[in-house]
Each structure stands twice: as structure tokens, then as C-alpha cells.
N, C-alpha and C positions, 0 to 999 in steps of 0.2 A: 537587591544585594544578596540573592540566593547563593552566589558564589562564595560569599564570606563564610557562610555556615559550613560549607564543605572544606574550606581552608582551615577552620578552627580545629578540626579533628586531627590535624597534622602537627599542631604546635606542642612543644614539650612543657609549656608553662603550667598546665594543670598539675604537674608533679609537685608543685609548690605545696599543695594541700593534700596530696595522697602519698607522698614518700614517707617510709617508716623512719622514725628517729633513731632506730638501731643502726642505720647506715650512717657512719660518721661524716661522710661527705656532705650530707644534706643539712647539717647543723649550721645555724646562722646566729649572728649576734642579734639582740633585740632591735637595734637600729636598722640592721640590714633587712630583717623580716618586715619591719614596719614600712620601710621604703618600698620594697618589692611587692608587698601585699597591696599597697596603695597604687602601685604601677599596674598590677594585674587588674584591679578594679577601675583603672583609668581615672584615678583621682589625682589632683595636682600634687607636686612634691611638697614635703613638709616646709612650712614657712621658715625663712630665715628672719630672726628678729630685727636684722638690720637690712633695710632695703625697701624700695617702693613696690607696690603692686598695681597692676593695670587690669581694669575690669573689661571683659569682652562683651559682645552684644548679647550672648546667651546668659550673661550674669556670672559666669565663672571668672575667677581671678587668676592672673598669671604674674609671677614675680619677675622683676628686673634684676639683672646682675649689677651689683654695685662696685665691681672691681674696676679700678681706674682705667686699666688697659682696655677693657671691653667697652666702657662708656665712650671712648674716643673712636670706636669703629663705626662704619656706616651702617652695618647690620644692627637691627634692634636686639640688644642683649637680653633675651628672655630665657628664663630657666624652665625648660619644658619637662614633661612628665617622664621622659626616657633618658634624660641626662645628656642629650645631644650637645647642648651648649658646653658642657664640661670638656668635650673632646677638643674644642677650640680654646676654651678658657685656660685649661691646664694641659700643657704639652705631654706630661707624663701619664695622664689617665688612659689614653688610647693604648699605649704600649703595655701598661700594667693590666688592663682589661684583657688583652690578648694573651698575656703570660698566664693569667689565672686559668683561662680556657685551655691553653697548651699543656699546663701541668695536669689538668683533669684528664686529658687524652693520654698523657704519658702514664698516669697511674692506672687507668683502666686497662691499658695494654699489658702492663706488668702483672695486674691481677689475672689476666688471661694466660699468663705464662710466657709472654713475649719479651723481647729485649729492644725497647725503642731507642732511637738515637735522635736527640734534639740538635737542630742546626747541623745536619750531616754535610760532610765535605763534598763540594762539587768535583774536586779532583778525584775522589774515590769513585764517584758516579761514572766518570769518564775513564776509569781504569788506568789512570796515569798516562794515557796516550797524549795528553796535552799538558805542557808545562804550566805551572801556576800563573806565570806572567801572561801567557797566551789566553788562559781562561778569563782573566780579568779584562782582556781586550775584546775577546769574542762574545762573551756572555756577561755583559755589564748590565747594571740595574736600570739605566736610563737609556732607552732605545725606542724609536718610533717603529711603525710597521715596516717601512722600507729598510731601515737599518738592521732590523731583526732578520729580515729575509736575506740581506746581503751577508750577515754574519753566519747564517745557516749554510748558505752556499759555500762560503770560504771554509767552514769547518768540515763539510762533507768532502770538498776537494782536497783538503789537507789529509783526511783519512785515506783518500785514493792515492795520494802522493807517497805517504809513508809506507803504504802496503807494497809499493814497488821497490823499496829499499832492501838491501841485503840484511839478513838477521844481525842484530847488534848495532847497526848503523842508524843514527838518529837524525842526520841532516844530509841534505843533498841540494843540488841546484834548484830543482823544482820546489822542494820544501822551503828553502830559504826565500825563493821568489814569492811564494804564497804568504809566508810570514811577514814579508815587507808590506803586504796589502792589508794586514790585519788593522782594524781601527786603533787609533791612538787613545789610550786611556786619558781622559781629561779630568781635571780637578777644578772645583769651584771653591773659592776662598770661604771658609767657614763651614763647608760641607765636604769634608775629606772623603767620606764614604759614598759620595753621590754616584760615582762610576765604578764602584767595586763590583766584583763578580756576584751574580745572583746565587742564591742557594735556597733549597726547600726548608720548610719549617721543621719537618720531622721525617724519619724513616722507620717504617714498621716492617721488619722481615718476618717471613713465615718460619716456623720451627721444624720444617720438614727438610731433611738433608737431601733427599732425592728430588725435591722440588724447590730450589732456591729462588723463591719469589719474594719480591720486596715492593712495598707500597711507599712511594715518595710523594709527599703532599705538602701543599701550601694552603693553609686555612685562612678564613676571613670571617669577620662579624660585620654584617652590613646594617646600616641604620635606615630602614625604610620609612621611619617616622621623621627623619631629618627634613628640614625645609626644602632641600635640593630634590628629594625624591617623593615627598608625601603626596603632592598633588597628582603626580603621574601614577603612583600606586593606587590612589583612590579611583582614578579614571579606569585603571586596569580592572579593579574589582567590580566596578559598576557595569562594565561591559561583559563581565562574567567570561573572560577569555580562558580561564583555567586556574590552576592553583597559584598561590603566591610565589612559588619557586620559579615561575615563568615571568614574573613581573619585571619591570625595567631595571630595578636596582640589582636583581640577581643576574640578569643578562649582561648588564654593563660590567659588573665585577668579574664574572666568569670570562667575558671577552678580554678584559685587560690581563687577567692571569694567563690565559692561553697564549696571548701575544707575547707576554713577557718571557715565558718559558719555551716557546715554540722551537727556537733554534737549539736550545740545550736538550730538549726532549727528543728532537729528531736525531741529534748526534748520538745520544745515549742509546736510542732504539736501534740505530745502525750498528753500534758496537755489540749490542745484545744479539741481533740477528746473525752477525758474523761470528758469534761465540768468542768475542774478544774480551768480554767480561763474564764472570762466573755466576751471574744472577740475572733474573728476568725482571726488569723494573716496570711497574705500572704507575702512572702519574695521575693523581687526583687533585681536585681543587674543592675540598669540602667547605661549604659556605652555610652559615647560620645567621638568621636575622635577629635583631634585638627583641623580637616578639616570639622567638623560639621556633621558627620554621627552618627546615633543612632542605638543601638541594639534593638531587640524586647521588652526587658524589659522596655526600656525608652518609647517606644510607648505605652505600657500598663500603665505606670505611668501617661503619659499625658492624656490618656483616663480616668483614674480614677479621675484626677483633674476636667475634664469636666463633668463627671457624678456627682461629688459632687456639682458642680455649678448648674446643672440641678435640683438637689434636693433642693438646696437653692432657686432657682427661684420658684419652686412649693410651698414652704412654704410662700414665699412673696405674692403669689396671683397675681391678675391682676395688670398690670403696667399702670400708667397714660399716659406714652408716647406711648402706643400701640405697642411696640416692642415685637415680638413673642419670646418665649424662644428658639426656634430653631435658630433664627437669632442671638440672644445673645450668645448662645453656640458656634456658628460658629465664631463669633467675638472673643470670648475668645481663641479659638484654634489658631487664628492668633496671638493674643497677647502673648500667651505662646511661640509660635515659635519665635517671635521677641525677647522676653525677654531672652530666652535661647541662642539665637544667639549672642546677644550683651554681655551677661555675658561671653560667651566663647571668643568672640573677645577681650573684655577688659582684660581677663586673658592672652590671647596670646600677646596683646600689652604690658602688664606688663612684660611678659617674654622677649620679644624682647628688650624692653627698658632697662632691667637689665642685658643684656649680656655683659660680660666684665666690663669695667668701667661704672659707672652709669651716662652716658651722651649721648645725641643724638644731632646731628646738622642737620639743613636742608641741603639737597644736593645743590650744587652750580647751 
């Protein structure tokens, strides 16, 4: 397992014990700290006073979820150390965990002097060249690979068709014929937003007027310790094939995201190349695992935040405290790492806390 040692150096979880308490973002409630400290040491979650425990071959105990809904499922309802069960047990935990992380990214970009946009409009990304009803038909959330490629082909042909129209004219025979070929937005009862248009999680624009560059990204937190991926992850590490960022769970997640946004990104890139939109978009898919490992896109996103901060410092001019911009940028890097670490840990603590019945008790 020599590969495991090299991977551990890339995780952000050690910030749990090294982050200064003067940074407000790293403060946690006693229960949160107790939960995540046990997680870091790979100890079982705190026992729920209500519920049975199952002893494993190694002698460790793992607790069962006593929620009535979970007990009727085929899968064994076990409360694991990383709170994976809570993502299935309570539908709101997954979304809340992602929101905590998104707010942390939003705050750090504001600290750097940037102006983030959460849930940016897909209509604005495409410069208004596509009506909103067409966007929901071409760039819907539920599409397989073949349907995505067909949508991309239709979108690019649509741009070719409208470029032939006289200035001010928005429709023509060829344009109308293409629009008739657009997929029909379907709806499923009880899931009204199933086929709604996709959109990125956040937009980070640069603060340089002469270089209108924007980062559009859709982030994710993967659970490499979940039963679905745990065995494949262990096999990957035993073979020492590389860092954890190349493991199956990362590859599967990045593949899904690239397929989901491929038609939209190709269309936006076409508009940018033809100078039909007044900014240059870059699309990233930053992914972090529940154990604190980042993929290369996350590293690039962090670098972009620091670069925006450097530009902000240049505009402010000389500082009265005499601190050099290089020193301040290095300090921001540490602050970003700490903030992301504790956002992840707070989300993990939330998941562990909500496994099974919503109650935790201190161990005897």
C-alpha cells in the first residue's frame, strides 16, 4: 500500500488539527468536532442510544439504522463512519451538504475581491441567441450520450442558420425547420424539473476589464467510501496505479459531468470563438472526495481565486502595513484550504449526525 502514503499528502483533512481558531470559518460546534475527529481517526460514529449494533469479524461494532423506512429495504441499513447511509436515509442531507460547500467557495471568492454568481443563467451563457424555451429542449438535464450528441449537432446547426439571417430577423425557413427537430421537453409526474435546462453551480469572473475571463463550474463531493465504490477504490490503491484523483469514483463522476454539459459547452465555446459573447468562458468540474482529495480542476479553481486576489492587490496599491502581495497571496492559499476543509467536515458531520434517528449521545 505504498501508494496510499503518497495520496495522504494531498488530502486537506489534516487542517482539522492545524487551522488557527482566529479564522472564523474553522470554528465548529463541540458535536461537530467530536464527530469529525472520530472520522479522521477512523473510529465508528457515536452510538445512538436507540438501535442495535452488529459486531464484525475484527471485533469492531457497527450500528444499524432503526428508521422504519430503512429497515424495509433490501440493503443492510448500517450507519458507517462517513455518513454515507444518511445520503439515502434523509433526502435533504445531500443537498444541504453541497450547499455548505458552495457557500464556502462563494465566500472565499468574495474575500479575493471577486463577484461570484450562484446558479448563473444558461440563457446569459449563450448570449441570448437561444430562446429560453429552446434551451430547455436542447440542454435538458436528463440525456444519454446519443441524445447529447444530437442536441449539440442541432445547436451548432442552429447557429449556422441564424448567422445567415439579415440583421434584426430572428426566424426563417431553415431556422424554423431546425426548431421543429428540437427534442420535446418531457415531464414525469412528481418530478417537474426532471427535464429542465441544465445550469452550472457557480460563475467566477475575473476582475480584469481587458481580459473578460469567466470560470463556469459544476462541483461535486464524491463518496469513495460508499459501498458502491469502496471495493474498487481499495483495488485501485493496492495496484498503486496513481493518486486517488485517478480512482474509479473520480473518473466516473467527471465522465458524467462532461457528458452532461458537452453540448452546452460546445455551443458556448462556438459563440465565444466567433466573438458573439463578450467574455471567454472556461468550464471546470471541481470534485472533492469525502476524505478531502481534490481533482486537478479543483486545483485550477483554487489557483484562479488566488490570481483574482493578486489582481485585487495590484489595484489597491501599496499597503500601509507593509505586507508584500506574495505573502498575502500565500496566506490566502492557506485560508482557502482551511475553509474548504471545514466546509467538507461540517457536511460530513451533518451526514453522520443524521444517520438513522436524528440523535447522538456521548459515548460512556
